[in-house]
C-alpha positions in Angstrom: 1.2 19.7 17.5 2.9 23.0 16.4 6.4 24.2 17.8 4.7 26.7 20.1 3.0 23.7 22.0 5.7 21.2 21.5 7.3 19.7 24.8 11.1 19.2 24.6 13.4 17.8 27.1 16.9 18.9 28.3 19.2 16.7 30.2 21.0 18.5 33.2 24.2 17.7 34.8 22.4 15.7 37.4 20.9 13.4 34.9 17.4 14.7 35.2 15.2 15.4 32.1 13.7 18.8 32.3 10.6 19.3 30.2 10.2 22.7 28.5 8.5 24.7 25.9 10.1 27.5 24.2 9.2 29.7 21.0 11.0 32.7 19.8 9.7 36.2 19.3 10.3 39.9 19.4 11.7 41.8 22.6 12.7 40.2 25.8 12.0 36.7 26.5 9.2 36.2 28.9 10.2 33.2 31.3 7.5 31.7 33.6 8.6 30.2 36.8 6.0 28.2 38.5 5.3 27.3 42.1 5.8 24.5 44.6 4.5 21.2 43.2 3.1 23.0 40.3 3.9 22.5 36.6 3.9 24.5 33.4 0.3 23.3 32.3 -1.2 25.6 35.0 -3.6 28.4 34.1 -1.1 31.2 34.4 1.5 29.5 32.3 -1.0 28.6 29.8 -2.5 32.2 29.6 1.0 33.6 29.3 1.9 31.1 26.4 -1.1 32.3 24.5 -0.7 35.9 25.1 2.9 35.8 24.1 2.0 33.8 20.9 -0.6 36.2 20.1 1.7 39.1 20.6 4.8 37.7 19.0 6.7 37.7 22.3 9.4 35.1 23.1 8.3 32.7 25.8 9.9 29.9 27.9 8.2 27.7 30.4 9.4 24.5 32.1 9.0 22.0 34.9 11.5 21.8 37.5 13.0 18.4 38.3 10.3 16.2 40.2 7.6 18.4 38.7 5.2 17.8 35.8 6.7 16.0 32.9 10.4 16.5 34.2 12.1 13.4 35.7 13.2 13.4 39.3 11.7 12.8 42.7 9.7 15.8 44.0 10.4 15.2 47.8 14.2 15.1 46.9 14.1 18.4 45.4 15.3 21.8 47.0 15.2 25.5 46.4 18.9 25.3 45.3 18.3 22.5 42.8 15.2 24.1 41.3 17.2 27.4 41.0 19.9 25.6 39.1 17.2 23.9 37.0 15.8 27.4 36.1 19.2 28.7 35.2 20.1 25.8 33.1 17.1 25.9 31.0 17.3 29.7 30.5 21.0 29.5 29.5 20.1 26.8 27.1 17.1 28.3 25.4 17.5 32.0 25.6 19.8 35.0 24.7 19.3 38.6 25.4 17.1 40.3 27.8 14.6 38.5 30.1 11.4 39.3 31.9 11.0 36.8 34.7 7.6 36.0 36.0 7.6 34.1 39.2 4.4 32.5 40.8 4.5 31.6 44.6 7.6 29.6 45.0 8.6 30.8 41.5 8.7 34.2 42.9 11.7 33.1 45.3 13.4 31.5 42.6 12.9 34.6 40.4 14.6 36.7 43.0 17.4 34.2 43.2 18.3 33.8 39.6 17.7 37.6 39.1 20.9 38.2 41.1 22.8 35.9 38.9 21.4 37.4 35.6 21.5 41.0 36.5 22.9 42.1 33.2 20.1 40.4 31.2 17.2 41.5 33.2 14.5 43.7 31.5 12.2 43.3 34.5 10.5 41.1 37.2 6.9 40.2 37.8 5.8 38.4 41.1 2.5 36.6 41.4 1.8 35.9 45.1 5.6 35.7 45.4 6.9 33.6 48.3 10.4 34.1 49.0 11.7 32.4 52.2 8.6 30.4 52.5 10.3 27.1 53.9 11.6 29.2 56.9 8.8 31.7 57.4 5.8 29.7 56.4 6.8 26.3 57.1 9.4 26.0 59.9 8.3 28.9 61.9 4.9 27.7 61.9 5.6 24.1 63.0 5.1 23.1 66.6 7.9 21.6 68.7 6.6 18.1 68.0 6.6 18.5 64.2 10.1 20.1 64.3 11.4 17.2 66.3 9.9 14.7 64.1 11.3 16.2 61.0 14.8 16.5 62.4 14.8 13.0 64.0 13.0 11.1 61.1 14.1 13.4 58.1 10.6 13.5 56.7 7.0 14.6 57.6 3.8 14.8 55.6 2.0 17.9 55.3 -1.9 18.0 54.8 -2.8 18.0 51.0 -6.0 18.3 49.2 -4.2 16.2 46.3 -2.9 13.1 48.2 -4.4 11.3 51.2 -0.9 10.6 52.6 0.0 14.3 52.5 2.7 16.3 51.0 6.2 14.9 51.8 8.5 17.5 53.2 12.2 16.5 54.0 14.7 17.9 56.4 17.0 18.7 53.5 14.5 21.0 52.1 14.3 23.2 55.2 18.2 23.2 55.6 18.7 24.1 51.8 16.1 26.8 52.1 18.2 28.4 54.7 21.1 28.7 52.4 18.9 30.7 49.9 17.0 33.1 52.2 16.6 36.5 50.3 14.6 38.8 52.7 17.2 38.9 55.6 19.3 41.4 53.8 19.0 44.0 51.0 18.3 42.4 47.6 20.8 44.1 45.0 18.5 44.4 42.2 17.8 47.6 40.2 15.5 46.5 37.4 11.7 47.4 37.3 9.7 45.0 39.5 6.0 44.4 39.7 4.3 42.5 42.3 0.7 41.2 42.1 -0.8 39.8 45.4 -4.4 38.8 46.3 -5.8 39.9 49.6 -7.7 36.6 50.0 -4.5 34.7 49.7 -4.5 32.1 52.5 -1.1 30.6 51.6 1.2 33.5 51.4 0.6 36.6 53.4 -0.1 39.7 51.5 2.5 41.7 53.4 5.1 39.5 51.7 4.9 41.7 48.8 5.6 44.6 51.0 8.6 42.9 52.5 10.0 42.4 49.0 9.3 46.1 48.2 11.5 47.2 51.0 14.2 44.6 50.5 15.0 45.3 46.9 17.3 48.2 46.1 15.3 49.1 43.0 13.4 52.4 43.0 11.0 51.1 40.4 8.9 48.7 42.2 5.0 48.7 42.0 2.8 46.5 44.3 -0.7 45.7 43.3 -3.1 44.3 45.7 -6.2 42.7 44.4 -9.1 42.5 46.9 -10.9 39.5 45.7 -8.0 37.3 44.5 -6.7 34.2 46.3 -3.4 32.6 46.1 -4.3 30.8 42.7 -4.5 34.2 41.1 -6.2 32.5 38.1 -9.7 34.1 37.5 -10.1 35.6 34.2 -9.8 39.1 35.6 -6.5 38.1 37.3 -5.1 36.8 34.2 -6.1 39.7 32.3 -4.2 41.9 34.9 -1.3 39.7 34.6 -0.9 40.1 30.9 -1.7 43.9 31.1 1.1 44.1 33.7 3.4 42.5 31.3 2.6 44.8 28.5 2.8 47.9 30.6 6.3 46.9 31.8 7.4 46.5 28.3 5.8 49.7 27.2 7.2 51.7 30.1 10.7 50.5 29.4 10.6 51.1 25.7 9.5 54.9 26.7 12.8 54.9 28.6 14.7 53.7 25.7 15.8 50.4 27.6 14.7 47.7 25.2 
């Protein structure tokens, strides 16, 4: 196994071991932020790894605590903790400018850490970005009985294709999510932002991209809707669009003299 594919581990202040892969290269470091219950071996993370390696670009991907090869309990995780995981790995592995690429929940975490790393931002790319989903796509969609059960028992199990018992959801996840909502107020970001969203996405409404567009203060925001793409956004055409969006972002900023 070469260094590009080698998985390393970084211990956080909480004691969790975070799995990550990093290789250096030219230009800004591309950082992939995965989705809820996903991991860094997914199709988009793998595609970007190959693309960045082939083009000599620095690249970082990792598993949040409780995800993939990282230690920790998934159902004990929160947006706040996973945001801190992201900041910890980025601080340890990288210097200089960053292109953050956030998929689904990773799009929420992307926006959160971007407000912390403002001076280091080269640009952002969201793929079916899902900011505030714990409130807007979970809590607000629950019926009264489900809400009461979550409040009183502290945990419910959501239907899942991956486990018969269902996906565990704890009250703390909802409560913590409310501390990190980003679409309720202007998002003070001024870097280039590119948003990709499939119109067949049944998990995150396509108008979420429009909400991000209007929430961020940046004037350089492009939204690309793909008619036949679903939430996974992982067909060959979708992945080619992703890497093309990355290269166009880099090229546009070079033309402006920002690299």
